[in-house]
Every structure is written in C-alpha cells, then in structure tokens.
N, C-alpha and C positions, 0 to 999 in steps of 0.2 A: 669473600669477594662480592662487591656490590652488583646488583642486578643491572643488566643493560636495559635502558629504556626502550620500550616498544615504539617504533615510529610508524604509525598507521598512515598510509597514503590515501586510502579511500575505502568506502564501504561498497561492496559489489552491488547489493540491492537492499532496498528497504521499502516497506509499505504498510501503513496502518490498514487494518480491516475496518471497513466503514458500513454502518447499518443503513444510512440514507445517502446514496450517491449524490443527489442533487444538493443537499445541504453541505456535504463535504466538498463538492466542487465549488460552491460559493465561498467557503472558507479558504481552501488551499489555492485555488486558481484566481478567483475574483478579488478576495480580500488580501491574501498574502502575495499574490502576483506570481506564483510558480507557473512556469510554462508547460502546463499539463495538456496533453492531447489525448483524444480517445483512440482506442485501438480500432482498426478497421472492423466494421460490422458490430461494434460493441461500444456504445457511448457511455456505459456505466463504469468501465475500467479505464481510468485516466492515468497517464504515465508521462514521465520526462526522462530523457537520457542525458547523462553527462552533467548533472548539476554539480556544483562545487562540493566535493567530499563524498558524493555517491554517484555510482554509474547508472543505476536504474532506481527511480522512485516511482511508486504507484499507489493509487487508492484502490484497494482490493475489496470489492463489495462482499458482504457477508454471504450473499447467495452463491458467489463463486467459491468461497471458502467451503461452504456446505457441500457444493457439488464435488469439489476436490476430495473432501474428507469422507462424505457419506453417500455420494452418488445421487444426491437430490438437491435442488436449490433451496429446500426448506431445512432450516437448522432444527435438529431434533429437540423437542421440549425437554427430554430427559437429560440433555447435556447442556451445562452452562455455556452461554455464548462467550466467545473470547472478548476480552477487554482490550481496547487499544488506546 
C-alpha cells in the first residue's frame, strides 16, 4: 500500500542561533524585510509571530542558548558552538 503524503500546515517555531545579534538583525529584518520585533526588555531576541508557514520565528542569541543549556551567558570553550 502506498504511503499517504504528509500535509504539513505550519511549523510551530523555528529560530537560528545567532552569534552577533546586530549583524543578524541587519540581515533578517533590514535586508530580508522580516517583521521582527524585540521582546520587552531584551532587544537582542527578535521574533515574529504568524509568518507564512511558521507560527513563531526568532533570532536566538548564543548567549541565551548558553544560559539555557549551561546556566551562564558564556558558551563553554570545551563545547563546540552550535552551527546555524
């Protein structure tokens, strides 16, 4: 029996990890024109809600990723940085 094709309606959330938030903002918001807005009290985390195909898109700074994973805004030298 042939497989039924998967019909994806949207991605719930997606966001590249960015090393330089200012450079990433220039690319994604200023050059590509994505309607990214900063989170309240945090101008390094830019996000957009309800883009076609994705409900939440964000530029996640490496410092936020490090804080989430290691409890410090510094990425450990002994761990390779994520590639996005």
